[in-house]
N, C-alpha and C positions, 0 to 999 in steps of 0.2 A: 503494499499500500504507500501511497505517497501523503504528505501531510503538507498542510498550509495553515501559517498563523497570522492573523491580522493584528497589527501593532501601530496603529496611526492615531489613536485616540489622544487628545490633548485634555489637560485639566486646568481649572482656574488659578488665580493667584494664591489663595489660602492653601488650596491643595497643593499646588506645586512648590510653595515655599517649604511646605512640610516633607515632602518627599525630595526635595533638591533637583527636580527637573519637571517641565512642563509635560513630558512624555509617560503617559499612565503606565505603559509596560514596563517601564525602568523604574517603577518603584520598587523597594525592597521590602521583603517579607521573609521573616525567618533567615536571613543572612544571603538571600538570592533575589534577583529580580522577578518579577511576574513573567517576564519574557523567558527567561533562563528556566523557570520551573515548568512552562509549557513545552519548550524546546526538549528539555530532558524527557518529560513524560512521553512525548511523541518518539523520540528516539527509542526510548527502553521498551515502547509498546511494539515495536517492529517497524516504524516508518523507515523507507529505505531511502526516500528523498524528502527533505524538508525545506519549504520556501516561507519566507517572513515578507510581509508587505509593511513597509514603514519608511521613515524619512532618514536623514543622515546620521541622526543620534542611534537609531535603531541600527543601521547598518554599521556604524562602529562598534556597537554593543556586541553583536552577534556574528561579526566576521569569523570564519574559521569554524563555526559552531553549526552552520546550516549549509545546504547546498545551494541555495539561490536566494537573492534579496531583490524584491520586487519594489521599484520607487512608487511610494504613495502618491496618491491625487488629492486635491483639495475636495472632491467629491467623494463621500462615504460610499454612495452607490457604486461609483467607478473602482473604489477599492475592493469593493465585494466582487465585482466583476473580474478584476485583475487576480483575485484570489482563486475563483472558479477556475480561472485558465493557467493557474500557475504551472500545471503540468497537464499537457495534452497528449499524454500517452495512453490514455484510456484506462489506466489502473484505478482501483478504487481509491476515494480521497477522503482523508481524514480533515475536516475544517474545525479550526480551533479559535477561540479568541484568546487574548492574551492578558487576561485580568483575573485568572483563576488561581489564588493564593494556595490553595489546598490541592491542587491538581497532583495526581501521581499515576505512576504506569499500572499499578494494580487495579484502580477504579476505572482507569480508561479502558484497559484491557477488559475487564467485566462487562462493560457496556458494549463494546465491540462484538465480543462473544455471543451476546444477546440479540443481536441483530439477524433477522432471518435473511436467508440468502437472496440477494438481488434487490434489497429494500434500501430505501433512504430513511434515516432513523435520526432522532434525537433523545436525549435521555431527561426524564421528568423523576421528580422525587416527591413525595407526599410531604406537604407542609409539617406535619407532625414530627416526620423523620427528620426534617431539616431543622426545627427548632431544637429537637432532641440532641442533635450534633452540635448545634450552636446556639445554646442557651443566652437570651439576652441580646442576639444579634439585632442590628437594624431590620426592619421589616422587609420581607421578600415575599413573592408568590403572587398568584392570580387565582381567582376562582372561576371555575368552568364545569358546567354541568353538575354542580353541586358538589365538586372536589376543589379542594384548594391544593395547589401544586406549585412547585418552583422548577422551571427548565433549566437545564444545563447548558454550558457554553461549548460543547463539542458536539459536532454534527458528522454523520456518516453518509457518504454517498457512493453507491455501487458503481463498479465500472461503467464508464462511458455515460454517466448520469448528468454532469454538469450542463451541457448543452440544453438539457430538457428542464433544468431547475433555473437556470439564469434569468429569464424573464421574469418569472413569478417572484423569485427572491429580490430582484432589483426593484420590483413594484411594491413590494412590502417593505423594503428598506426606505423607499422614498416617503411612505405612507406611515411610519413608525410613529410619528409623534401625533397622529391623530387617530384616536381610537375608531371614529366614524369612518373615516377612509379605509382603515385596515378592514372594518367589517364588510364594507361594500366590495372589497376585493374578493371576499369570500363567494359572491353571488347573492341574489335576493333572497333565496331559501335560508341559507345558513346566516346572512345577515339579519333576517328577522327572528331566527332562532337566538340570535346573539342579543338582539335588542329586548327579548322576552326573557333573557336569562336561561334559556334551554338548550344552548349551544352544548355539545359533548365533544370529548376528545375522539370519539369513535366517528362522529360525522366529520370532523376536520381531518381525519385519516382517509376516510372514503372521497372526500372532496379533493384532497390533494392527489389521490391515486388516480381520480378521474382527469384532473387538469394535467398532471404530470406524464401519465401513461406507466407509471412504474408503483410499486407498492410504497407505502410511505407510513411509517409507525412511530409511535411514542413508547421508548422504552421504559416502562414503569418500574419503580423500585431501584433506579439507579441511586449511585452514592450520592449523598448531599455534597461531598466534596467537588463533584462536578457541577454543582448549583451555586455555590457561592462565588460571586464575582464582585468586583470593585468598581463601583460608578462614583461615589461620593466620599468625601472625607472621613465622615462617620464609619462607613464600611471597611475603609483601611485602617483607621485606628482600632476597630474591632479586631480585623484580622492581625495586624500587628502584634496586639496583646496576646492573643490566643497562640500566635505561631511561638 
């Protein structure tokens, strides 16, 4: 399998002052950067080629530890597109974010081994399991179909799936700050179910399969370590203390 890690996110002044850099992926938790943790986990899980999407600071930080560094764009959607095409050799692709402080090869391997053959997959964990693992953490998770879950920051794409995923993934990225826009992308039936709070994970899986032409599954019971990511200073502070 190949792997790609996106590492272009920037943080604001207070957060940047705390971690000593505006590049979130280069924040240090437990004696290593978030980016280094993702690279190490991907390599130990069996990735034969690893690419990172980022700027000059990222290039300097991971030169020699990855197989390719892809220059970032000012557009997040463009960065996503570049990540999906980091390797066009048709091999399965492990797509990862670079803000998971507790990522490790054991939990990543457990997720990958649970993915059905030929399926697109993402890990999810029940909020109760997340809260048991990270007591007192800043709030995480969403409620869907009567379940409260937290999704992980690693995604599995079967061989040759990137072209099928690209268009829909970029549209969701562009709509990510508007719940209404994201709901409309699901189609009228699922958008109505969402509005009525009746949308289920199974319905999302079925819609993704119809839209993409390949199985799409949420891997339940994934480790909370895949679900804790850092977007805010509070989340970073909690992680740094726990590590």
